[in-house]
C-alpha positions in Angstrom: 150.5 99.9 195.3 149.8 98.5 191.7 146.4 99.8 190.1 144.8 97.6 187.8 141.7 98.2 185.5 139.8 95.3 184.1 137.6 96.2 181.1 135.1 93.5 180.1 132.1 92.7 177.7 130.1 90.8 180.4 130.7 88.8 183.5 127.6 88.5 185.4 124.7 89.2 182.9 125.5 86.0 181.1 126.7 82.6 181.9 129.2 81.2 179.3 132.8 80.0 179.6 134.2 83.5 179.0 131.9 85.1 181.6 133.1 82.3 184.1 136.7 83.3 183.3 135.7 87.0 183.9 134.2 86.1 187.3 137.2 84.2 188.5 139.7 86.8 187.5 137.4 89.3 189.2 137.6 87.1 192.3 141.3 86.8 192.1 141.8 90.3 192.0 139.6 90.9 194.9 141.7 88.6 197.1 145.0 90.0 196.1 143.4 93.3 196.9 142.6 92.1 200.5 146.4 91.5 200.9 147.1 94.9 200.0 149.1 93.9 196.9 147.1 95.7 194.3 144.1 97.9 194.0 141.6 97.2 191.1 138.4 98.6 189.3 136.6 97.1 186.7 134.1 98.3 184.0 131.6 96.2 182.1 130.2 97.0 178.7 126.9 94.9 179.3 126.4 94.2 182.7 123.9 95.9 185.1 124.8 94.2 188.1 127.4 92.6 190.2 127.6 89.2 192.3 129.3 90.7 195.6 130.9 87.4 196.3 133.3 87.6 193.6 133.8 91.4 193.7 132.9 94.6 195.6 130.1 96.5 193.7 131.9 99.7 194.7 134.6 99.1 192.4 132.4 97.8 189.3 130.9 99.9 187.0 128.4 98.4 184.3 127.0 100.3 181.2 124.3 98.1 180.2 125.3 98.0 176.7 126.0 102.2 176.4 129.0 101.9 174.3 130.2 105.4 174.0 130.0 106.2 177.8 131.7 103.0 178.5 134.8 103.9 175.9 135.0 107.2 177.5 134.6 106.1 181.1 137.5 103.4 180.3 139.8 105.9 178.8 139.3 108.3 181.7 139.9 105.6 184.5 143.0 104.2 182.7 144.8 107.5 183.4 145.1 106.3 187.1 145.7 102.9 186.6 149.0 101.2 186.1 148.0 98.3 184.0 144.6 97.9 182.1 143.5 94.3 181.2 141.5 94.0 177.9 139.2 91.4 178.6 138.0 90.4 175.0 139.3 91.5 171.6 136.1 93.0 171.0 137.2 96.0 173.1 140.4 96.5 171.0 139.4 100.1 170.1 139.5 101.0 173.8 142.9 99.2 174.3 144.5 100.7 171.4 143.2 104.3 172.2 144.4 103.9 175.8 147.8 102.6 174.5 148.2 105.7 172.1 147.2 108.1 174.8 149.3 106.6 177.6 152.0 104.6 175.9 153.6 104.1 179.2 150.8 102.1 180.6 151.0 98.2 180.6 148.1 96.9 178.5 147.0 93.0 178.9 145.0 91.5 176.5 143.1 88.2 177.2 142.1 85.8 174.5 139.9 82.9 174.7 139.5 81.0 171.5 137.8 81.3 168.1 137.9 85.1 168.1 141.4 85.0 167.6 141.7 82.1 165.3 141.1 83.9 162.0 143.3 86.7 160.4 142.3 90.0 162.1 142.4 93.4 160.7 141.8 97.0 162.0 141.8 97.7 165.6 141.8 94.0 166.5 144.9 93.4 164.7 146.6 96.5 166.2 145.6 95.6 169.7 147.6 92.3 169.2 150.7 94.1 168.2 150.1 97.1 170.9 149.6 95.1 173.8 152.4 94.4 176.2 151.1 90.9 177.3 148.6 88.6 175.9 147.0 86.1 177.9 145.6 82.9 176.1 143.6 80.1 177.9 145.3 77.4 176.1 148.6 76.4 174.1 146.3 75.6 171.1 145.2 79.1 170.8 148.6 80.6 171.5 150.0 78.6 168.6 147.0 80.1 166.5 148.0 83.7 167.2 151.6 83.0 166.6 150.9 81.5 163.1 147.8 83.3 162.1 148.3 86.7 163.5 152.1 86.7 163.1 152.7 87.6 167.0 156.1 86.9 168.4 155.8 83.9 171.2 157.5 85.9 173.6 154.5 88.2 174.2 152.0 85.3 174.9 151.4 83.7 178.4 149.2 80.5 178.6 146.8 81.3 181.3 144.4 78.4 181.4 140.7 78.6 183.1 139.9 77.2 186.5 137.3 75.8 188.8 135.2 78.6 190.0 135.9 78.9 193.6 132.3 78.8 194.6 131.9 75.3 192.5 130.7 72.8 195.0 133.5 70.3 194.4 132.1 67.2 195.9 133.8 65.6 198.9 132.1 62.3 198.4 130.7 60.6 195.0 127.1 59.7 194.7 124.5 58.8 192.1 122.0 61.8 191.9 118.9 59.2 192.1 116.5 62.3 192.0 117.6 63.7 188.8 117.5 60.2 187.3 113.9 59.5 188.4 113.1 63.3 187.0 114.5 62.4 183.6 112.9 58.9 183.7 116.4 57.1 183.7 116.7 53.7 185.5 119.1 53.2 188.5 121.3 51.1 186.7 121.2 52.7 183.3 124.5 53.7 181.9 124.5 57.8 181.3 126.6 60.0 179.0 126.4 63.5 179.6 127.2 66.7 177.6 126.6 70.2 178.9 127.0 72.9 176.5 125.1 75.7 174.8 122.8 74.1 172.1 122.7 76.9 169.6 122.0 76.8 165.9 125.2 79.4 165.7 127.6 77.3 167.6 127.2 73.8 165.7 130.5 72.3 166.7 130.0 71.1 170.1 129.8 67.6 168.9 126.6 66.3 170.6 125.0 65.4 167.2 128.1 63.1 166.3 127.3 61.3 169.7 123.7 60.9 168.6 124.8 59.4 165.5 127.0 56.7 167.5 124.2 55.7 169.6 122.5 53.2 167.0 125.4 51.3 166.9 125.9 51.0 170.5 122.2 50.3 171.7 122.1 46.8 170.4 124.9 46.0 173.0 124.1 48.4 175.6 120.3 48.8 175.3 119.7 50.9 178.6 122.3 53.5 177.6 121.1 57.1 177.9 122.1 60.2 176.7 121.6 63.6 178.5 122.5 66.9 176.7 122.3 69.7 179.2 122.2 73.4 178.4 120.0 76.3 177.2 118.9 75.8 173.7 117.2 78.0 170.8 114.2 76.8 169.0 115.9 76.3 165.6 118.6 73.7 167.1 116.1 72.1 169.3 114.0 71.2 166.3 117.1 70.1 164.1 118.1 67.7 167.4 114.6 66.4 167.8 114.5 65.6 164.3 117.8 63.7 164.2 116.5 61.7 167.3 113.4 60.9 165.5 115.5 59.8 162.3 117.8 57.6 164.3 115.1 56.3 166.4 116.5 57.7 169.7 113.0 58.2 171.3 113.6 57.5 175.0 117.2 57.4 174.8 118.2 61.2 174.3 117.0 63.7 177.1 117.5 67.6 176.5 117.4 69.3 180.0 117.4 72.7 179.0 119.2 75.4 180.9 120.8 74.0 184.3 121.3 76.5 187.3 124.7 76.5 188.9 123.3 75.1 192.0 122.3 72.2 190.2 125.4 71.4 187.9 127.0 69.1 190.5 124.2 66.9 190.9 124.1 66.7 187.0 127.4 65.4 186.7 127.1 63.0 189.5 124.1 61.5 187.9 126.2 60.7 184.7 128.8 57.9 184.3 130.9 59.9 181.5 131.0 63.3 180.2 131.6 63.6 176.4 131.9 66.7 174.3 133.8 66.1 171.1 133.9 69.9 170.3 136.1 71.1 167.3 136.1 74.8 168.4 136.5 74.8 172.1 139.0 77.7 173.4 139.6 75.6 176.6 136.3 74.0 177.8 135.6 74.7 181.7 133.1 72.0 181.4 135.6 69.2 181.2 137.5 70.3 184.4 134.0 70.6 186.0 133.1 67.1 185.0 136.5 65.7 186.3 136.4 67.3 190.0 133.1 65.4 189.9 135.1 62.2 189.1 133.6 61.8 185.7 135.9 60.1 182.7 135.8 62.8 179.8 136.0 62.4 176.0 137.0 65.4 174.1 138.0 66.4 170.9 141.6 66.5 169.8 141.7 69.6 167.5 141.2 72.4 169.6 141.6 73.9 173.2 140.0 70.7 174.8 143.7 69.3 174.4 144.6 71.7 177.2 141.8 70.9 179.5 142.6 67.3 179.3 146.3 67.9 179.7 147.3 66.1 176.2 145.1 63.0 177.3 146.8 62.8 180.8 143.4 63.5 182.5 141.0 61.9 180.0 140.5 60.5 176.1 141.1 62.6 173.2 139.3 61.6 170.0 139.2 62.9 166.2 135.8 64.7 166.8 134.5 64.0 163.2 135.6 60.3 163.3 132.1 58.5 164.4 133.8 55.1 164.3 136.6 56.3 166.8 134.3 57.8 169.1 132.0 54.7 169.0 135.0 52.5 169.7 135.9 54.8 172.9 132.3 55.0 174.2 132.1 51.1 173.7 135.5 50.6 175.6 134.2 52.9 178.3 131.0 50.9 178.6 132.9 47.4 178.8 134.9 48.8 181.6 132.9 50.8 183.6 133.4 48.6 186.8 136.8 50.4 186.8 135.4 53.5 187.5 135.8 53.4 191.3 135.7 55.9 194.0 139.4 55.9 194.2 139.6 56.4 190.4 137.1 59.4 190.8 139.3 60.8 193.9 142.5 60.4 191.9 141.2 62.3 189.0 139.5 65.0 190.9 143.1 65.7 192.7 144.9 65.5 189.5 142.5 68.1 188.0 142.8 70.3 190.9 146.5 70.0 190.9 146.4 71.8 187.6 143.2 74.0 187.7 142.5 74.9 191.2 141.4 78.6 191.9 144.6 78.9 194.1 146.8 78.0 191.1 144.6 80.7 189.1 145.1 83.3 191.6 148.8 82.5 191.7 149.0 83.1 187.9 147.2 86.3 188.1 149.8 87.6 190.4 152.8 86.7 188.1 150.9 88.4 185.4 151.5 91.9 187.0 155.1 91.3 188.0 156.1 93.6 185.1 159.8 95.0 185.1 
């Protein structure tokens, strides 16, 4: 019986890409545990609740931001565990302490993206060296860790994200007419869609570059609409509103605000293409969500988006700072929209699931704990 302890910052109290990864990781542990292969428990720094469809509340302890209590409980719980999974580099102090107190314990670190793309010092740098294994969600981040942090490649395992097991993968492709009506979009209007956190502290998603492309496209495609989904802060909303005003895009661009999980598929299916030319994406779960909904995707070619699109096999990669290239690719798509048939969508969905299904993710979780 293998005893696994998973330490994380948040899994259920927020809804970003890392939280989605953590929920899927917990679900995989729970499923494996059902087969009597492992026993697991989990501790969270900030959570105060558990969604039990992912993980049993009995084995999950959240500390609501009480850092000292979380650290002490984690070190104590590590005593009776074989493997301790450190879910974020910001928990390095705990990981290093566990490795020093219990040097024979196996410690696995999960890395996601920009948090390990710059040189690290102190406990974070030590954690990278002390970890028995480092999981990284993309080849891009793996190479960053090797080159910038000077960590040997043999320690790293590429461990990509997955489609959430409760994501409502569509069996049929349809147009969400009720959403088009809600947003004032015509039934035949072509729709571009971006789903991202619209934040003044994360101005690298590329939606502003897409906005700058639209004036060059509208003379040829006057009915084009661009929907930006996701929670926004006041500062960034004001910046985007000004950009829309300066570019004379009133009526063309729609900001939806936060979209509930149960409404995601309908938003993907309302659109004709998903575009997010990001520059600092660790992986980009939204890309694989869009593709299992049958959407063609355009993404940036300078970050972990390359892994989500399998080096261009599943979608189109562009220079995220080259407005002309992005405009050219968007126009090419618009001119060939008739090629995006249901057969195309189904093929894209199945290819994406072939790489990123939850079953494949669970298989990777099993492999990680096969230590010698």
